[in-house]
C-alpha positions, -999 to 999 in steps of 0.1 A, spaced: 79 -242 403 109 -234 385 118 -249 352 154 -271 339 162 -286 309 180 -318 315 194 -324 283 200 -359 287 215 -378 319 239 -397 295 255 -363 283 248 -348 316 267 -364 334 292 -372 308 298 -349 300 281 -76 60 265 -79 33 272 -105 9 273 -104 -31 244 -127 -46 263 -159 -63 252 -195 -65 255 -218 -47 279 -247 -52 272 -263 -21 244 -291 -15 236 -318 14 208 -337 17 180 -330 39 183 -340 75 182 -331 104 208 -341 137 191 -326 166 181 -350 191 150 -342 207 148 -328 245 127 -329 273 117 -303 297 112 -317 337 94 -291 363 110 -294 397 90 -283 428 110 -250 448 119 -215 452 152 -200 438 184 -214 457 190 -190 484 226 -180 500 237 -161 529 248 -127 523 287 -117 533 300 -151 517 294 -188 532 318 -200 511 349 -217 519 379 -215 514 409 -240 502 440 -227 519 476 -243 527 503 -222 542 525 -248 518 510 -238 482 530 -203 485 552 -204 454 586 -204 462 614 -201 434 635 -236 442 661 -232 418 689 -209 426 694 -209 382 665 -187 382 680 -160 409 666 -131 380 631 -140 394 641 -135 430 660 -104 417 625 -91 398 606 -94 432 631 -74 450 632 -46 426 595 -39 423 595 -38 463 625 -14 461 604 11 435 572 13 460 599 15 489 620 46 475 588 68 470 575 62 511 604 71 525 636 93 517 657 67 540 649 38 514 654 55 485 688 68 498 698 35 503 685 14 474 699 43 452 740 41 445 759 72 447 767 71 416 731 73 398 728 84 368 690 92 353 659 106 343 634 117 367 601 97 371 576 125 351 592 149 326 592 185 334 573 191 303 551 173 284 531 180 246 502 172 234 497 155 206 462 149 198 427 165 212 393 147 206 361 166 204 353 144 234 376 159 260 400 135 257 434 146 247 466 129 238 503 139 262 533 124 253 570 134 274 599 156 264 636 163 278 642 124 269 680 137 268 680 155 306 694 133 333 698 141 365 721 126 396 712 109 429 701 139 447 679 154 416 665 120 411 653 113 451 641 149 450 615 136 416 602 111 435 594 134 467 575 157 444 550 130 430 513 138 435 503 123 461 473 106 439 501 94 419 520 63 430 548 50 416 525 28 393 496 10 406 507 -12 381 543 -17 376 564 -52 363 600 -65 355 591 -76 313 630 -85 310 663 -91 326 695 -101 325 721 -110 351 759 -106 347 775 -113 374 753 -94 400 747 -69 373 711 -64 366 693 -49 335 660 -51 336 630 -34 312 598 -24 328 561 -15 320 544 9 346 516 25 349 493 47 364 450 44 360 436 72 374 401 84 373 406 111 343 441 105 338 464 74 329 500 75 323 521 45 307 559 49 304 587 19 302 615 21 321 653 9 311 671 -2 344 705 -12 357 710 -28 393 738 -36 410 746 -60 437 781 -65 427 795 -47 462 777 -53 496 753 -81 485 724 -53 480 707 -39 455 717 -7 444 697 11 413 720 26 391 703 40 361 671 43 350 664 54 311 624 63 306 610 55 273 575 62 258 561 85 281 520 94 276 497 106 294 462 104 282 436 134 298 401 132 301 387 171 306 349 154 319 343 136 346 341 103 333 338 83 300 321 57 315 303 50 345 287 18 360 252 6 351 251 -25 363 227 -17 398 209 7 380 201 -18 356 192 -52 371 202 -44 408 162 -46 414 162 -82 402 154 -101 437 186 -127 423 206 -98 421 226 -99 457 224 -141 454 233 -141 423 250 -115 403 268 -100 432 293 -123 439 323 -133 425 338 -165 418 360 -174 446 327 -173 470 306 -198 444 335 -225 445 336 -229 477 293 -234 471 289 -257 440 301 -293 437 326 -300 408 289 -318 392 277 -281 383 312 -277 364 309 -236 371 342 -226 353 371 -208 379 380 -187 349 349 -176 342 342 -191 307 300 -178 303 296 -160 278 258 -134 271 237 -124 238 221 -99 231 193 -88 206 155 -75 208 136 -106 225 100 -93 220 100 -69 193 99 -36 208 124 -22 190 149 -23 226 180 -48 232 174 -73 257 204 -95 269 201 -137 277 236 -147 305 248 -176 307 259 -189 340 276 -220 358 259 -249 363 234 -248 392 229 -213 385 199 -204 368 204 -185 331 191 -156 331 170 -130 301 172 -96 311 147 -77 291 152 -42 289 122 -15 298 115 16 285 129 34 313 167 18 301 161 -7 337 155 -44 326 136 -73 347 144 -106 348 118 -130 324 139 -164 325 114 -187 339 82 -170 316 101 -174 289 110 -211 297 146 -207 294 163 -202 326 179 -240 326 209 -251 352 230 -267 331 264 -251 326 265 -229 297 294 -214 275 280 -194 251 251 -183 234 236 -163 206 204 -145 197 196 -145 158 169 -156 135 175 -191 126 140 -196 105 134 -166 85 102 -153 109 118 -117 117 127 -128 153 154 -136 173 154 -170 181 180 -186 210 212 -213 206 229 -224 238 263 -244 241 259 -262 271 285 -291 286 257 -311 273 251 -306 241 240 -274 217 206 -264 225 182 -242 198 151 -228 209 124 -205 187 104 -177 199 74 -173 192 82 -136 184 69 -124 221 101 -134 240 89 -170 246 104 -199 237 100 -234 224 132 -259 226 138 -280 190 163 -299 201 198 -302 211 233 -315 190 252 -334 213 286 -344 195 303 -308 208 320 -317 235 331 -287 257 322 -259 240 334 -231 243 322 -202 220 294 -200 187 296 -178 157 271 -172 129 271 -167 93 255 -176 59 287 -194 48 267 -213 18 242 -181 7 216 -206 9 194 -177 32 199 -189 61 221 -186 88 244 -212 101 260 -222 138 304 -224 145 311 -241 173 346 -236 190 356 -267 207 385 -264 239 398 -298 247 376 -331 235 357 -347 269 356 -382 272 324 -394 278 332 -428 293 353 -404 317 331 -376 326 363 -358 320 365 -323 297 394 -299 292 425 -300 315 413 -327 330 407 -351 302 445 -342 288 474 -316 290 477 -296 250 513 -307 241 534 -283 230 516 -255 243 524 -236 213 520 -262 186 493 -286 202 466 -308 182 450 -332 203 425 -302 212 389 -305 206 376 -307 165 349 -277 164 317 -281 146 298 -265 117 258 -272 117 245 -264 87 211 -246 86 185 -271 65 152 -248 77 127 -259 102 156 -262 128 174 -286 106 211 -292 113 233 -312 103 273 -318 108 292 -307 77 328 -306 92 345 -322 72 322 -320 38 331 -283 37 366 -283 42 365 -273 80 382 -306 89 417 -294 82 438 -283 115 408 -289 133 425 -304 161 436 -271 188 423 -261 214 399 -229 198 383 -201 220 364 -181 199 363 -176 157 348 -148 132 335 -142 101 340 -122 79 351 -120 38 384 -109 40 392 -113 1 358 -92 -9 346 -123 -32 312 -121 -16 311 -151 7 323 -152 41 357 -166 54 361 -174 88 394 -169 114 395 -195 145 416 -179 176 431 -213 194 445 -209 233 467 -238 220 482 -245 192 485 -224 159 456 -199 148 434 -210 115 422 -189 88 395 -211 62 393 -193 32 353 -198 15 353 -207 -25 319 -208 -31 309 -227 4 344 -249 5 368 -236 25 409 -237 21 428 -234 58 451 -211 44 470 -192 78 505 -202 71 506 -190 39 493 -152 45 508 -148 75 480 -154 104 490 -186 120 504 -165 154 514 -188 181 501 -166 206 477 -176 235 444 -171 212 416 -163 233 392 -140 211 394 -126 171 382 -91 155 374 -78 125 380 -43 114 392 -16 88 416 11 113 429 22 90 400 35 64 416 23 34 386 -6 30 409 -36 40 394 -58 68 421 -61 90 421 -85 123 429 -79 162 440 -110 178 430 -112 222 461 -135 232 476 -133 266 503 -113 280 524 -120 309 552 -101 327 567 -131 340 563 -150 305 581 -124 289 609 -121 314 615 -160 317 608 -170 276 639 -139 266 668 -152 290 693 -172 268 688 -200 288 652 -206 282 647 -240 262 681 -242 257 679 -277 236 648 -264 211 658 -250 175 652 -209 178 618 -208 157 605 -229 180 614 -205 210 606 -176 193 567 -190 185 566 -204 227 579 -164 234 545 -152 216 527 -173 239 534 -145 268 538 -119 245 501 -99 239 482 -90 214 485 -94 178 471 -64 151 472 -75 118 470 -45 82 453 -58 58 466 -53 22 454 -63 -14 487 -90 -11 472 -110 25 483 -94 54 511 -75 75 518 -78 112 517 -42 125 513 -46 166 545 -29 173 545 -2 154 504 2 167 513 -5 203 485 -25 208 503 -56 220 496 -48 260 464 -60 266 477 -79 299 456 -108 303 431 -107 276 396 -126 269 377 -103 246 389 -78 223 366 -57 193 371 -30 171 345 -4 182 343 34 174 339 45 210 339 81 210 323 88 170 348 102 152 348 77 127 374 57 133 377 20 149 389 14 183 400 -8 203 384 -28 237 397 -53 249 391 -73 284 409 -87 306 421 -100 341 421 -128 357 407 -149 389 405 -127 422 415 -147 454 401 -138 489 442 -136 496 459 -107 479 490 -116 486 485 -155 472 460 -139 445 468 -154 410 
């Protein structure tokens, strides 16, 4: 028997330690959660054929082609990236693709210098001989001498290109990601197509060459299978990609094609070991993995009463009723669901908040210092209950860099006893609350004893809400924290150990966006400030250093913008040396046909 929560058919179909201070904000004792019922459904867990039974929707006509000759730089970009790879594979190709008057630097410096060494075996090396230049013959020889396990960049992208009547100037980022060594560099090159129509490499200047080495076999190993591989559903549910599930789940199931399904970590049964609650798409059950003594995990979802099939986007494990155990909050497409833990990992649904259409993430803090944790819900594109549409199906963010037509985030204030009310407007969080919000994080950045709130918006300027005694003022513009990048995540930390909080915002990096946005003909009818804000949307992550007077953007000097297509980011001391490092998750949809992969 399987248990499923039916969260009201109407909505399912349509849809660090604070200083003591006197609480100044008061609310009427009420509750806006609605009752939810549990329905027993007969049938075993869904079974799917191994090897992929999904349907791939493909059309040869769907291939992207450059149809605007005024953007011939995009055609040149593809040709340039291909040419570099050909040079390594064939001496004849190298002879053909490199101009006779070539002058530049070798791919790998003849000498590198160790600039940092850590106790865990990690060392950082930087390239020397930056003034050493060679001709065509020596350059080709340097290509032939590349190690077999060191291809010419398993990540090579043109990020800037200009065309001066057939003379192309380009900037590229080049990365080699090996098992025990990473290599990163920037190249500034010139290419000539003026003579016979064929591209010829004229010069290559290497910049910021660095190697990150490890003298150990591996710092991290993938333990997914070792931990949860023994669960019956591992192959049928977990070990499948979104592309495969897309052919199996109907639109009614509402699976997020970009994988916006979160998880929460907490000790649900009080045994001192962390457990994991994993959200999943509609038609697939959420899972609770309880950790065993040996480090493996067992699926306790059904017994815990939380194996719900509603499309779920985020979850929190936290003590909402101050009884010492971890309760559960889940953001589903229907509503925000609250469940009480009995202290042994058994959950009872205490209600749901229905007025949070299309939630993307959850965060929590005791903003009013009354001893109860409150919950903040980030809403992406507000849904339309009449049509059942949500997100991009319901509306488009306009303009992308300064959209003000997103969903309205919600602050649910905890009154105790699983009683919650929406107090977003009454506490001042309604200001600029109309953007496409992805995530939020709480921290007392101004050190006045109450938690403040930063909200990262995918479309629209980010928001910084300063908390003064339980009432908020939106202050991002004054603090220089609006960051018009495509905000995906936010993390607070103190990376320079000066006792002042710093802020790292995960955004989108796009090589194509950088190329197009930096050209003079990009958005010709917009003013310079607006163009710069639009360009910011593809330039990557942002690091703000906290100061006594506010914040300063130190991204360029810290060299932390390149997180690729980032989704989540966080400060964490990976190697236990007392300094906070940065971890970034990134990627995008992987399709079955690599040549047409997004």
